[in-house]
C-alpha positions in Angstrom: 0.0 0.0 0.0 1.2 3.5 -0.9 -0.1 6.7 0.8 0.4 9.4 -1.8 -1.0 12.2 0.3 -4.0 14.4 0.4 -7.0 14.6 2.8 -10.7 14.1 2.7 -12.4 12.1 -0.1 -10.8 8.7 -0.5 -9.2 7.9 -3.8 -8.1 4.3 -4.4 -5.7 3.6 -7.4 -5.8 0.1 -8.9 -3.0 -0.7 -11.4 -2.9 -3.0 -14.4 -1.4 -6.4 -15.1 2.3 -6.6 -14.3 2.3 -3.1 -12.7 2.4 -1.9 -9.1 1.0 0.9 -7.0 4.1 3.1 -7.2 3.6 3.4 -11.0 0.7 5.7 -10.3 3.1 8.3 -8.8 2.8 10.9 -11.7 -1.0 10.7 -11.6 -1.2 10.8 -7.8 0.7 14.1 -7.8 -2.2 16.0 -9.3 -4.9 13.8 -7.7 -4.0 14.7 -4.1 -5.8 18.1 -4.2 -9.0 16.0 -4.8 -8.6 13.8 -1.7 -6.6 11.2 0.1 -4.9 9.2 -2.6 -3.9 5.6 -1.9 -2.5 2.9 -4.2 -2.4 -0.8 -3.5 -0.4 -3.6 -5.0 -2.7 -6.3 -6.4 -2.0 -9.9 -5.3 0.8 -11.4 -7.3 2.2 -7.9 -8.0 4.7 -5.5 -6.3 5.2 -6.2 -2.7 1.8 -7.9 -2.1 2.7 -11.3 -0.4 -0.5 -13.0 -1.7 0.3 -15.2 -4.7 -3.3 -16.4 -5.4 -6.0 -17.4 -5.9 -6.4 -15.0 -8.8 -10.1 -14.9 -9.5 -11.5 -11.4 -10.2 -13.6 -11.8 -7.1 -10.4 -12.2 -5.0 -8.9 -8.9 -6.3 -12.2 -7.1 -5.8 -12.4 -8.4 -2.2 -8.8 -7.1 -1.6 -9.8 -3.7 -2.9 -12.9 -3.6 -0.7 -10.9 -4.6 2.3 -8.4 -1.8 1.7 -11.2 0.8 1.5 -12.7 -0.5 4.8 -9.4 -0.8 6.7 -8.1 2.5 5.5 -11.4 4.2 6.1 -11.5 5.6 2.5 -15.1 4.9 1.7 -17.1 5.7 -0.2 -14.0 6.2 -2.4 -13.4 7.2 -6.0 -11.8 4.2 -7.5 -9.4 4.8 -10.4 -8.3 1.7 -12.4 -6.1 1.0 -15.4 -6.8 -2.1 -17.5 -7.0 -5.0 -15.0 -7.5 -2.4 -12.3 -10.3 -0.9 -14.3 -12.1 -4.3 -14.4 -11.7 -4.6 -10.7 -13.0 -1.0 -10.2 -16.1 -1.9 -12.2 -16.8 -5.1 -10.3 -16.2 -3.5 -7.0 -18.7 -0.7 -7.8 -21.2 -3.4 -8.8 -20.7 -5.6 -5.7 -20.1 -3.1 -3.0 -21.8 0.2 -4.0 -21.6 1.3 -0.4 -17.8 1.6 -0.8 -17.6 3.4 -4.1 -18.6 7.0 -4.9 -17.3 7.1 -8.5 -15.1 5.1 -10.8 -12.6 6.0 -13.6 -11.9 3.0 -15.9 -9.0 3.1 -18.3 -8.7 0.8 -21.4 -10.2 -2.6 -20.5 -12.7 -4.5 -22.5 -15.4 -6.3 -20.4 -15.7 -9.3 -22.7 -12.6 -11.1 -23.9 -14.2 -14.5 -24.3 -12.4 -16.7 -26.8 -9.1 -14.7 -26.6 -6.2 -16.5 -25.1 -2.8 -15.5 -23.6 -1.2 -17.0 -26.7 -2.1 -13.8 -28.6 0.4 -11.8 -26.6 2.5 -14.3 -24.6 5.1 -14.3 -27.5 5.9 -10.7 -26.6 6.7 -11.5 -23.0 8.8 -14.5 -24.1 10.8 -12.2 -26.4 12.0 -9.9 -23.6 15.8 -9.7 -23.3 15.7 -10.8 -19.6 17.5 -10.0 -17.5 17.6 -6.3 -18.5 21.0 -4.7 -18.0 19.8 -1.5 -16.4 16.7 0.6 -15.8 17.7 2.6 -18.9 17.5 -0.7 -20.8 14.0 -1.3 -19.5 12.9 2.2 -20.5 14.4 1.9 -23.9 12.8 -1.5 -24.6 9.3 -0.5 -23.6 9.5 3.1 -24.7 8.1 4.7 -21.5 9.8 5.5 -18.2 6.8 4.1 -16.1 7.8 0.5 -17.0 10.9 0.9 -14.8 8.5 0.7 -11.8 7.6 -2.8 -12.7 11.2 -4.2 -12.3 13.6 -5.0 -9.5 17.4 -5.5 -9.5 18.7 -9.0 -8.8 22.2 -10.4 -8.9 22.2 -10.9 -12.7 20.2 -7.8 -13.7 16.7 -6.4 -13.7 13.7 -8.6 -13.6 9.9 -8.1 -13.6 8.7 -8.2 -10.0 5.5 -10.1 -10.8 5.9 -13.8 -11.7 5.1 -14.5 -15.3 3.1 -17.7 -14.5 0.9 -15.7 -12.2 0.3 -13.1 -14.9 -0.7 -15.8 -17.4 -3.1 -17.3 -14.9 -4.7 -14.0 -14.1 -5.1 -13.1 -17.8 -6.4 -16.5 -18.8 -9.6 -16.0 -16.8 -10.5 -13.0 -18.9 -10.9 -15.3 -22.0 -13.4 -17.4 -20.2 -16.0 -15.0 -18.9 -17.8 -11.7 -19.6 -18.5 -8.9 -17.2 -21.6 -7.2 -18.7 -23.8 -8.1 -15.8 -21.4 -6.3 -13.3 -21.1 -3.3 -15.6 -24.9 -2.9 -16.0 -25.2 -3.0 -12.2 -23.0 0.1 -11.6 -25.0 3.1 -10.5 -22.3 5.5 -9.4 -20.8 8.2 -11.7 -18.3 6.6 -14.1 -15.8 7.7 -16.7 -14.6 5.2 -19.3 -11.4 6.2 -21.2 -10.4 4.2 -24.2 -7.0 4.3 -26.0 -7.1 4.4 -29.7 -3.8 2.4 -29.9 -4.6 0.1 -26.9 -5.5 -3.0 -28.8 -8.7 -3.7 -27.0 -11.8 -5.1 -28.8 -13.8 -2.3 -30.5 -17.1 -0.9 -29.3 -17.0 -2.6 -25.9 -15.9 0.4 -23.8 -18.5 2.7 -25.3 -21.1 0.1 -24.6 -19.9 -0.3 -21.1 -20.3 3.5 -20.6 -23.8 3.3 -22.0 -24.8 0.4 -19.8 -23.5 2.1 -16.6 -24.9 5.5 -17.6 -21.3 6.9 -17.6 -19.2 9.3 -19.5 -17.0 8.0 -22.3 -13.8 9.4 -23.9 -11.9 8.0 -26.9 -8.2 9.1 -27.1 -7.1 8.1 -30.7 -3.4 9.0 -30.2 -3.0 7.1 -26.8 -1.5 3.8 -26.2 -2.8 1.3 -23.6 -1.4 3.4 -20.8 -3.5 6.5 -21.5 -2.3 8.2 -18.4 1.3 7.9 -19.6 1.0 8.3 -23.4 -1.6 11.1 -23.4 -1.1 12.5 -19.8 -2.6 15.9 -20.3 -5.7 14.5 -22.1 -6.1 12.0 -19.3 -5.6 14.5 -16.5 -8.1 17.0 -18.1 -10.8 14.4 -18.4 -10.4 13.0 -14.9 -10.2 16.3 -13.2 -13.3 17.5 -15.1 -15.1 14.3 -14.1 -14.1 14.6 -10.5 -15.1 18.3 -10.3 -18.7 17.3 -11.1 -18.8 13.8 -9.4 -17.4 14.3 -5.9 -17.8 16.9 -3.2 -14.9 19.4 -2.7 -12.3 18.5 -0.1 
């Protein structure tokens, strides 16, 4: 768990697959005027000691527990990719804990897709990386350095690859439309034009949940890193009309 600062309205940050809470640092810097900003490492990620089970419901229960134990609720829950899915499901199952959600680039229905579509990319990494500069150069964005740790032979991803494959495999076996339709709190859905997600799903998710939708054509999957000012403007505008002032 990372306390980024701020007071008042609770704001919980949920990261994406293979990431960790500290990767939210650039976003957290401008979020703290809006409330008390906290990020958590999902199980199987960062410094979270839990290695499973990895069902969506387990991640959602962890997020709910964090809100309750840290007295953040009802909280604004901001999630990227995997974390966006968990934000949706948390708002659906525990509406008492969530005042609003921001969901960034995750399709709610990946049935039929398998990890084989992208596993080759993970397998092609030049592991171990020789330095953090090597990591940044390979991935093209400084934020990826947050995902790695130094070991005796170089830099390795903190999360275990087998855990990541198990987590992602579930998404190809189920859909989450029922959970999305159950969300009643204010919501903002941000879709990356270059994110590689299935088309039309995020706009439909926004429609079903009665939320706002933003398409960012120039952005990669990490919208908050590849189009940071667009992302910030959209989120701050949303928060200004969705939550009470601190």
